[in-house]
C-alpha positions in Angstrom: 15.7 56.2 -37.1 13.5 53.0 -34.8 14.7 50.3 -34.9 13.4 48.5 -32.1 10.2 47.4 -31.6 9.0 47.9 -28.0 5.5 45.7 -26.8 4.0 46.9 -23.4 1.6 43.2 -22.2 -1.2 43.4 -23.2 -1.5 46.2 -25.8 -0.2 46.8 -29.0 3.4 47.6 -30.4 5.0 51.6 -30.2 8.2 51.8 -31.5 10.9 53.4 -29.0 13.9 55.9 -29.9 15.0 57.9 -27.1 15.0 56.7 -23.7 16.3 60.4 -22.4 19.7 59.8 -20.3 20.2 56.9 -20.1 20.1 55.9 -23.9 22.6 58.7 -24.1 24.7 56.6 -21.2 25.3 54.4 -23.0 25.3 54.8 -26.1 28.8 56.9 -24.3 29.7 54.3 -22.8 29.6 51.4 -25.7 31.9 54.8 -27.8 34.3 53.9 -25.8 34.5 50.7 -25.5 34.1 49.7 -28.9 36.5 52.9 -29.4 39.3 51.9 -26.2 39.2 48.4 -26.0 42.8 46.5 -27.1 41.1 43.8 -28.4 38.3 44.5 -30.7 34.2 43.8 -30.0 31.0 45.0 -31.8 28.3 46.9 -30.1 26.5 44.3 -31.1 27.9 41.4 -28.1 28.1 44.3 -25.9 24.4 45.0 -26.7 23.5 41.7 -26.1 25.5 40.6 -23.3 24.7 43.9 -21.1 20.5 43.4 -22.0 20.6 39.4 -20.4 22.3 41.2 -17.3 18.9 42.3 -16.0 18.1 38.5 -15.0 19.8 38.6 -12.3 17.7 41.9 -10.9 15.1 39.9 -10.9 15.0 36.1 -11.5 11.6 36.1 -13.0 12.5 38.1 -15.9 13.8 36.5 -18.6 16.7 37.4 -21.7 16.7 35.1 -24.7 18.6 36.4 -27.0 17.9 34.3 -31.1 19.7 34.0 -34.4 22.7 32.5 -34.5 25.3 34.6 -36.8 24.4 37.9 -38.7 21.8 40.0 -37.5 20.3 39.3 -33.8 17.5 39.9 -31.7 17.2 40.0 -28.0 13.0 39.3 -26.4 12.5 40.8 -23.1 9.8 38.5 -20.8 8.8 38.5 -17.4 6.5 35.5 -15.7 5.6 34.5 -19.4 5.1 37.4 -20.8 7.4 39.5 -23.4 7.1 42.8 -22.6 10.2 43.6 -25.4 11.4 42.6 -28.8 14.5 45.1 -30.3 16.4 44.0 -33.0 20.3 44.4 -32.3 21.8 44.3 -36.3 25.2 43.6 -36.5 26.4 46.5 -37.6 24.3 49.0 -34.9 25.8 51.7 -34.4 26.4 52.8 -30.4 23.4 56.2 -30.7 21.0 52.6 -31.6 23.0 50.5 -29.5 22.1 53.2 -26.0 18.1 53.2 -27.2 18.0 49.7 -27.3 19.6 48.9 -24.1 17.7 52.1 -22.8 14.1 50.3 -24.4 14.7 46.7 -22.2 15.5 48.7 -19.0 12.0 50.4 -19.5 10.4 47.1 -20.3 12.5 45.4 -17.3 10.5 48.1 -14.7 7.8 47.8 -16.7 7.4 43.6 -15.5 9.0 43.1 -12.6 8.2 45.3 -9.5 10.8 44.5 -8.1 13.1 46.2 -10.5 11.0 49.1 -10.9 11.9 50.0 -7.0 15.6 50.1 -7.6 17.8 53.4 -7.5 18.5 53.6 -11.2 22.7 53.3 -10.7 22.3 49.6 -9.2 19.9 48.8 -13.1 23.4 50.7 -15.2 25.2 48.7 -12.7 23.5 45.5 -14.2 24.4 46.3 -18.0 26.9 47.6 -17.0 28.4 44.8 -15.2 27.6 42.0 -18.1 29.3 44.5 -21.4 32.4 44.8 -18.8 32.2 41.2 -18.1 32.9 40.4 -22.0 36.2 41.6 -22.0 39.2 41.3 -19.6 39.3 41.3 -15.8 40.6 44.3 -15.9 37.9 46.5 -17.1 35.1 47.3 -14.7 32.6 50.1 -14.1 32.1 51.7 -11.2 29.7 54.1 -10.0 29.3 57.5 -9.4 30.1 56.5 -6.1 32.6 54.0 -6.5 34.4 56.4 -8.9 33.9 59.1 -6.6 36.2 57.7 -4.4 38.7 56.0 -6.7 39.2 59.4 -8.0 39.8 60.8 -4.7 42.1 58.1 -4.2 43.6 58.8 -6.9 43.5 62.3 -7.4 43.0 63.3 -4.0 39.8 65.0 -2.0 38.4 67.6 0.2 39.6 67.0 3.9 41.5 67.3 6.9 43.3 65.1 6.7 42.5 62.8 9.0 42.8 58.7 9.5 39.4 56.6 11.7 39.4 54.3 13.4 35.3 53.1 12.2 34.5 49.7 14.3 31.4 49.6 16.1 30.7 53.8 15.5 34.2 54.2 17.8 34.9 57.5 14.7 39.0 58.1 17.0 41.4 59.2 15.1 44.5 57.0 14.2 46.6 59.3 12.1 47.1 63.0 11.5 49.1 64.2 8.5 51.3 66.5 8.8 50.9 70.2 7.2 46.6 69.0 7.1 43.8 71.6 8.2 43.4 68.8 11.4 47.0 68.8 12.0 46.6 72.9 12.1 44.0 72.7 14.3 44.8 70.8 17.3 44.2 67.7 15.9 45.3 64.9 18.0 45.6 61.5 17.6 43.1 59.6 20.3 40.5 62.7 19.1 36.8 60.9 19.2 34.8 63.0 16.6 31.7 63.2 18.2 29.4 65.2 15.9 30.2 66.6 12.8 28.9 70.3 11.6 27.1 69.0 15.2 25.5 66.7 13.4 25.6 63.4 15.7 27.8 60.6 14.4 26.5 57.5 16.5 24.8 54.8 15.1 25.4 56.2 11.5 27.3 54.3 9.1 31.3 55.0 8.2 30.9 55.3 5.0 28.7 59.1 5.5 31.3 59.7 8.2 33.8 60.1 5.4 31.7 62.0 3.3 30.5 64.6 5.7 34.1 65.4 6.2 34.6 65.7 2.6 33.8 68.6 0.8 34.9 71.8 -1.9 38.5 73.8 -1.1 37.8 75.9 1.4 35.0 74.3 2.9 34.9 75.4 6.7 34.0 72.2 8.6 33.2 72.2 12.6 34.1 69.3 14.7 32.7 68.1 18.2 35.8 65.2 20.1 35.9 64.0 23.4 40.1 63.8 24.4 41.2 61.8 26.5 41.7 63.8 30.2 39.1 66.4 29.1 36.1 66.2 30.6 34.6 69.0 28.3 34.4 68.3 24.3 36.8 70.1 22.0 35.2 72.0 19.7 37.2 72.9 15.4 36.8 74.8 13.1 38.4 73.6 9.9 38.6 75.3 6.4 38.7 71.4 4.2 42.0 71.7 1.7 43.4 69.9 -0.9 44.5 66.2 1.1 46.1 63.3 -1.5 46.4 59.6 0.0 49.9 58.9 1.3 51.5 56.6 -0.1 55.0 56.1 1.0 56.6 56.0 3.8 60.4 55.6 4.8 62.7 54.6 6.7 66.6 55.2 7.3 69.8 51.6 8.2 72.7 54.5 8.4 73.3 55.9 5.7 70.9 53.0 3.8 67.6 54.6 3.4 64.8 52.7 2.8 61.3 53.6 0.8 58.6 51.9 1.0 56.1 52.6 -1.6 52.6 51.0 -0.8 50.3 52.0 -4.5 50.9 55.4 -7.2 48.6 58.0 -6.9 49.1 61.9 -8.2 52.3 62.8 -5.0 53.9 59.3 -5.0 56.8 60.6 -7.1 56.6 64.1 -5.4 56.8 62.6 -1.8 59.9 60.2 -2.7 61.1 63.3 -4.4 61.4 64.9 -1.1 62.3 62.0 1.3 65.3 61.5 -1.1 66.2 65.0 -0.7 65.5 64.9 2.8 68.0 61.6 3.6 70.7 63.0 0.8 71.1 65.3 3.2 71.4 63.1 6.3 73.9 61.6 5.0 75.7 64.7 3.6 75.5 64.3 1.0 76.9 59.7 0.7 74.2 58.5 0.7 75.0 54.4 0.3 72.5 53.5 -0.7 68.3 53.5 -1.9 65.5 49.9 -1.3 62.5 50.9 -2.6 59.8 48.8 -1.8 57.2 47.9 -4.0 56.3 44.3 -2.4 52.1 44.3 -2.4 52.2 46.9 -3.9 48.8 47.4 -6.6 49.9 49.6 -8.6 47.9 53.2 -10.4 48.7 55.9 -12.1 50.9 54.9 -15.1 52.2 58.8 -15.2 53.2 57.9 -11.7 55.8 54.7 -12.3 57.6 56.6 -15.3 58.1 59.7 -13.1 59.4 57.8 -10.4 61.6 55.8 -13.0 62.8 58.9 -14.1 64.3 60.0 -10.8 66.9 57.3 -10.7 67.3 56.8 -15.3 69.6 59.1 -16.1 68.8 58.7 -20.0 67.3 55.6 -22.4 63.4 53.9 -22.0 61.8 53.1 -19.0 58.5 52.0 -20.7 56.5 51.4 -23.8 52.4 50.8 -24.5 51.0 49.4 -27.3 47.5 48.8 -28.1 44.7 48.3 -30.7 44.6 52.3 -30.4 46.3 54.8 -32.6 46.9 57.0 -29.4 48.5 53.8 -26.8 51.1 53.3 -29.1 53.6 54.9 -26.9 57.4 56.0 -25.8 58.7 57.1 -22.7 62.4 57.8 -21.8 64.1 59.3 -19.0 64.1 63.4 -19.1 67.6 63.8 -18.2 66.7 64.7 -14.6 67.1 62.5 -12.8 68.7 63.5 -8.8 69.9 59.9 -8.2 71.4 59.0 -10.8 74.4 56.8 -9.7 73.4 55.7 -6.1 73.0 52.1 -5.7 69.4 50.5 -5.5 68.0 47.8 -4.8 63.3 47.0 -5.6 61.9 44.5 -3.2 59.3 42.5 -5.1 56.6 40.5 -4.4 53.0 38.4 -5.7 51.5 41.4 -4.6 53.8 44.1 -7.4 51.9 44.9 -9.7 51.4 46.8 -12.9 52.7 50.2 -12.2 55.5 49.4 -9.4 56.6 46.3 -12.0 56.9 49.1 -14.4 60.3 50.5 -12.1 60.4 47.6 -11.3 60.9 45.9 -14.5 62.5 49.9 -16.3 65.7 49.8 -13.7 65.8 46.0 -13.4 66.5 46.4 -17.2 68.6 49.6 -18.0 71.4 47.7 -15.5 70.0 49.9 -12.8 68.9 47.8 -9.7 69.1 45.0 -8.6 65.6 43.2 -7.5 65.7 40.8 -4.8 61.8 39.4 -3.7 59.6 37.2 -5.0 58.1 36.7 -9.3 56.6 39.6 -9.8 52.3 39.5 -10.3 53.0 39.7 -14.2 49.8 42.1 -14.6 51.4 43.8 -17.6 47.9 45.8 -19.3 47.4 50.2 -19.4 43.9 50.4 -18.3 42.4 53.9 -19.1 39.4 55.7 -16.9 36.8 57.5 -18.8 34.3 59.2 -16.8 30.8 58.8 -17.9 27.3 60.8 -18.2 26.1 59.6 -14.8 30.0 59.9 -13.1 30.3 56.7 -13.3 33.6 55.6 -14.8 34.1 53.1 -17.0 37.8 51.8 -16.7 39.1 49.5 -19.7 42.0 48.0 -20.7 43.4 49.5 -24.0 47.3 48.7 -24.5 49.9 46.1 -23.3 52.6 46.6 -21.7 56.6 46.4 -22.6 59.8 46.9 -21.3 63.1 48.1 -22.4 65.3 45.6 -23.5 61.5 44.3 -25.5 59.2 41.4 -23.7 55.9 41.7 -22.8 55.2 42.3 -18.8 51.6 40.5 -19.2 51.7 37.8 -17.3 55.5 37.5 -17.3 56.4 40.2 -14.6 59.6 40.5 -12.9 61.5 37.8 -11.5 64.2 38.4 -9.3 67.8 38.0 -10.0 68.3 37.6 -5.8 65.7 35.2 -5.6 64.4 34.7 -1.2 61.2 32.8 -2.2 61.3 29.5 -0.4 63.7 30.5 1.7 63.6 30.6 6.0 64.3 33.9 7.6 67.2 32.6 9.9 70.6 33.9 11.0 72.3 32.1 7.4 69.8 33.1 5.6 71.7 36.1 3.2 74.1 33.7 2.8 72.4 30.8 1.6 69.6 33.4 -1.2 73.4 35.5 -2.1 76.1 32.4 -2.4 73.2 30.3 -4.6 73.6 31.4 -7.9 70.8 32.2 -10.4 72.6 29.5 -13.3 71.0 27.2 -10.5 67.5 27.9 -10.5 66.7 28.1 -13.8 69.9 27.7 -17.2 67.4 29.7 -19.0 67.8 33.1 -16.4 71.2 34.5 -17.7 69.7 34.4 -21.5 67.9 37.1 -22.1 64.5 37.3 -21.1 63.7 39.5 -24.7 64.6 35.6 -25.8 62.7 33.1 -24.3 59.0 31.8 -25.2 56.1 31.1 -23.3 57.4 27.7 -21.9 60.9 29.5 -20.8 59.4 32.1 -19.4 57.1 29.6 -17.1 60.4 27.8 -15.8 61.5 30.7 -14.9 58.9 31.9 -13.0 59.3 28.8 -11.1 62.6 29.2 -10.8 61.6 31.9 -7.9 58.0 31.7 -7.3 55.2 34.1 -5.9 54.8 34.8 -2.2 52.4 37.1 -1.3 54.7 37.4 2.2 57.4 40.1 2.7 59.8 38.7 4.8 62.1 40.8 6.5 65.3 38.2 5.1 63.8 41.2 1.8 65.1 43.8 3.5 67.9 42.1 5.2 70.0 40.7 1.6 68.6 44.8 0.3 70.7 45.7 2.6 73.5 43.8 2.5 74.1 43.4 -0.6 74.3 47.8 -0.4 76.5 47.5 1.4 79.1 45.2 0.0 80.0 46.9 -2.6 81.6 44.0 -5.5 78.2 41.7 -4.1 76.4 44.7 -6.1 78.0 44.7 -8.8 78.0 41.8 -9.5 74.2 41.0 -8.8 74.2 44.1 -11.8 76.2 42.4 -14.3 74.3 39.4 -14.4 70.8 41.3 -14.5 71.7 43.4 -17.0 73.3 40.8 -19.3 69.9 39.0 -19.5 68.0 41.8 -19.7 68.9 44.2 -21.9 69.5 42.7 -25.3 66.9 44.4 -27.0 64.8 47.8 -26.7 60.9 49.2 -26.7 59.7 48.2 -30.5 60.9 50.2 -33.0 58.3 52.6 -34.6 56.3 54.1 -31.1 55.8 57.8 -30.5 59.3 59.1 -29.0 57.4 60.7 -26.0 59.4 61.8 -22.6 57.9 61.1 -19.4 57.0 64.6 -19.8 55.2 64.6 -22.8 51.2 64.1 -24.0 51.0 60.6 -21.8 48.1 58.6 -21.5 44.3 59.6 -22.3 43.9 61.5 -18.9 43.3 60.0 -16.0 45.4 56.8 -17.5 45.9 54.1 -14.6 47.2 51.1 -13.7 45.5 49.1 -10.9 
């Protein structure tokens, strides 16, 4: 059905129904946004804001929107000449909306030599950026190249397992992953890559070199490197394997294991599990405590936050999600397979702890399983689902809000520590200063059930332990003191549980375990 008129300058009018893959791409995008986004938004609005964003590509291009309510129309002109005028009905369907956007792009190319010379990806991005700009700040579009990098960070990629220094064309190896093709081939830290598959790396962009190092699983890559102390260059032949960027590092202080979790990707829970089992072995089964350092952790995959929490919670809720789409209403509970259900835990958070890291901290705090130390977390309590597009790009859309086990929304509230280190300088007596400061001295509402707090009370509570983005050594020292003093740890744990255990997840949430169906794949909280 031809609802749009496309008028070329100097020519008559003609009806435009289809613009091939461009129309299909935007029809898919419109379908996903209107169906999945957490708040209702019309296809008409998305078409209009997406088309209007074409103006950012060429200042001579003007896109105007006519009509105030009901059916609207959009006109594209260039240097005073109108090139297209499209009707945009109130109830425009996805297919027609995709056709209108494709027609606007075609008109923009016809009118503007600058836009005509641009890659399709740049034009697509401008329109999608206009659409997602009408949503919340966590919804976004990723071009095919960006999306490939995002998928690699989430799920892993075919590679050799090295970290490179890429400054000033100096592609030196700064880290070699354990059991990776690189380590098995004999590559070392300090080796400098000279060529990949015989192609010199000098003068080439770092992104190009990294892309050349990656490839299909099992495929062969040959690196030529120079090594300090060796006169001749060395060649190493490797078969690419699945490489998942490590997100977990472990250190020990006696029988206390400290897990630093930088983000949540597909390997996070597995790496913590392996490290925890090894820590228990080294402690001969008498691990005194666990520190989960989530400071500065921006989040990642929801299922990994759930499965990581499940390692430490024997039974009960972990998190629930609620949104507009029926599938967004989900309830995640412990599976009963915790491997450390009773080992004392301290979780460290700060203003850089967001999303998935807040899920873990809130879950362990609410069920009385851990003491949270640090400063108030970011307060990013929404879930994003990542949808792959026909052009291999991705739409990341906010589709649900997170509800803690005690029943409060994480969005804007975040996790407020019971043991607050904010505003305390690190000095020899700082640990005692922090531990002797009663919770109620910071805020009279701090010991009230948090689900009962209104927005004003939440603001006061967060101000009592203001957000800080630094990661002070004081936090770790406070955690270690708590774990080495069972009486103090129990008192802090009791204070936490009293203020968070007044409610459970909202009624009506579908009963799912951490091993259940989960969210749309792949789903994440970035």
